C-alpha positions as CSV (number, residue, x, y, z in Angstrom):
1,M,0.0,0.1,0.0
2,I,2.6,2.6,1.1
3,G,4.8,3.9,-1.6
4,R,8.0,5.9,-1.1
5,L,8.9,8.1,1.9
6,N,7.9,11.5,0.9
7,H,9.1,13.5,3.9
8,V,10.0,13.5,7.7
9,A,8.5,16.3,9.5
10,V,10.3,18.3,12.3
11,V,8.7,20.8,14.6
12,V,11.1,23.7,15.3
13,A,10.8,26.8,17.4
14,D,12.4,29.2,14.9
15,L,11.9,28.4,11.1
16,A,14.4,30.7,10.0
17,A,17.1,29.7,12.2
18,A,16.3,26.0,11.4
19,S,16.4,26.8,7.8
20,A,19.7,28.4,8.1
21,V,21.1,25.2,9.9
22,Y,20.1,23.0,6.9
23,R,21.2,25.5,4.1
24,D,24.3,27.0,5.7
25,N,25.7,24.1,7.8
26,L,24.5,21.2,5.5
27,G,24.5,22.8,2.2
28,A,20.8,21.8,1.3
29,C,18.4,23.5,-0.7
30,V,15.5,24.9,1.4
31,S,12.4,26.2,0.1
32,E,10.7,29.6,0.9
33,P,8.3,29.6,3.9
34,I,4.6,28.7,3.1
35,A,2.0,29.8,5.7
36,L,-0.8,27.0,5.7
37,P,-3.5,28.8,8.0
38,E,-5.9,25.8,7.5
39,H,-3.2,23.5,9.1
40,G,-2.0,25.9,11.7
41,V,1.7,25.8,10.5
42,T,4.2,27.5,8.6
43,T,6.4,25.0,6.6
44,V,9.6,24.9,4.4
45,F,10.9,21.9,2.7
46,V,14.6,20.8,2.7
47,E,15.3,19.1,-0.6
48,L,17.2,15.9,-0.6
49,S,18.1,13.6,-3.5
50,N,15.6,10.8,-2.4
51,S,13.1,12.5,0.0
52,K,12.4,15.8,1.8
53,I,12.5,17.0,5.4
54,E,9.5,19.2,6.4
55,L,10.4,21.9,8.9
56,L,7.1,23.0,10.8
57,Q,6.6,25.9,12.9
58,P,3.3,26.8,14.8
59,L,1.2,29.5,13.1
60,G,-0.9,30.9,15.7
61,E,-1.8,29.9,19.3
62,E,-4.4,27.4,18.3
63,S,-1.9,25.6,16.1
64,P,-2.2,21.8,16.5
65,I,1.6,21.5,16.9
66,R,1.8,24.1,19.8
67,K,1.5,21.5,22.4
68,F,4.2,19.3,20.6
69,L,6.6,22.3,20.9
70,T,5.5,23.1,24.6
71,R,6.4,19.4,25.5
72,N,9.6,19.5,23.4
73,P,11.0,23.1,23.5
74,D,14.0,22.2,21.2
75,G,11.6,20.6,18.5
76,G,12.0,17.2,17.2
77,V,10.6,14.6,14.7
78,H,6.8,15.0,14.3
79,H,5.6,12.6,11.7
80,L,6.5,10.5,8.7
81,C,4.8,11.1,5.3
82,F,4.3,8.4,2.9
83,E,3.0,8.4,-0.6
84,V,0.1,6.1,-1.7
85,D,-1.5,5.8,-5.2
86,D,-5.1,5.9,-3.9
87,I,-5.8,7.8,-0.7
88,Y,-9.3,6.7,-0.3
89,A,-8.4,3.1,-0.9
90,A,-5.6,3.4,1.5
91,R,-7.9,4.9,4.1
92,D,-10.6,2.4,3.7
93,Q,-8.0,-0.6,3.9
94,L,-6.6,0.9,7.0
95,K,-10.0,1.5,8.7
96,A,-11.0,-2.1,7.9
97,V,-8.1,-3.3,10.0
98,G,-8.8,-1.1,12.9
99,A,-6.3,1.8,12.3
100,Q,-7.9,5.2,13.5
101,V,-7.6,8.1,11.0
102,I,-7.5,11.4,12.9
103,G,-10.3,13.9,12.2
104,D,-13.3,13.2,10.2
105,G,-11.5,10.6,7.9
106,E,-11.9,12.8,4.7
107,P,-8.6,14.0,3.2
108,R,-7.4,17.6,3.1
109,I,-5.3,19.5,0.8
110,G,-1.8,19.4,2.3
111,A,1.4,21.5,1.8
112,H,2.0,19.9,-1.8
113,S,-1.4,20.7,-2.8
114,K,-2.5,17.1,-2.7
115,P,-5.0,15.1,-0.4
116,V,-3.5,14.1,2.9
117,L,-4.7,12.1,6.1
118,F,-3.2,11.5,9.4
119,L,-3.0,8.3,11.3
120,H,-3.2,7.8,15.0
121,P,0.5,7.1,16.6
122,K,-1.0,4.5,18.8
123,D,-1.6,2.4,15.7
124,F,1.9,2.7,14.4
125,C,4.4,2.0,17.0
126,G,4.0,5.6,18.5
127,T,4.7,7.3,15.2
128,L,2.1,10.0,13.6
129,I,1.8,8.9,9.9
130,E,0.9,11.2,7.2
131,L,-0.5,9.7,3.9
132,E,-0.2,11.6,0.6
133,Q,-1.9,11.2,-2.6
134,A,1.0,10.6,-4.9
C-alpha cells in the first residue's frame, strides 16, 4: 500500500534559524516558507536527493503542533509521510483493519497541494503517520 517516503516532518521553534542550519551548515536547498493557516503551521521543505525534510513552525496559538513544541521546546521529529496511489483506498483498507484516521476521515489538501490524511500514533508504534496522494 505505501509507496516511497515523501518526507520526515520536524517541528521547530524558529523556522528561519532551522532553515539556516540546513542551508548554511549542511548545504541543503531549502524552500521559501509557506503559511498554511488551515493546518496551523508555516512550513519549509529541505530538498534531498531521495526525499524531503519538512520543517514546521506553529502558526498562531491554536496550532495543532503548539502542544508538541511546549512538550519538546527544542523541537523534534513530528511525523513520517508516505505516498499512496489512492488515498481513499488506503484509508478504507486501514480502517478495515482497525487503524484510526485522525479527524473526520476525509482527506484535506496538504502542503504539496495534494490530499493528505493522518493516522493515529497508537496504531503505528507511537509514530504519527501522514499519507499523501502520489
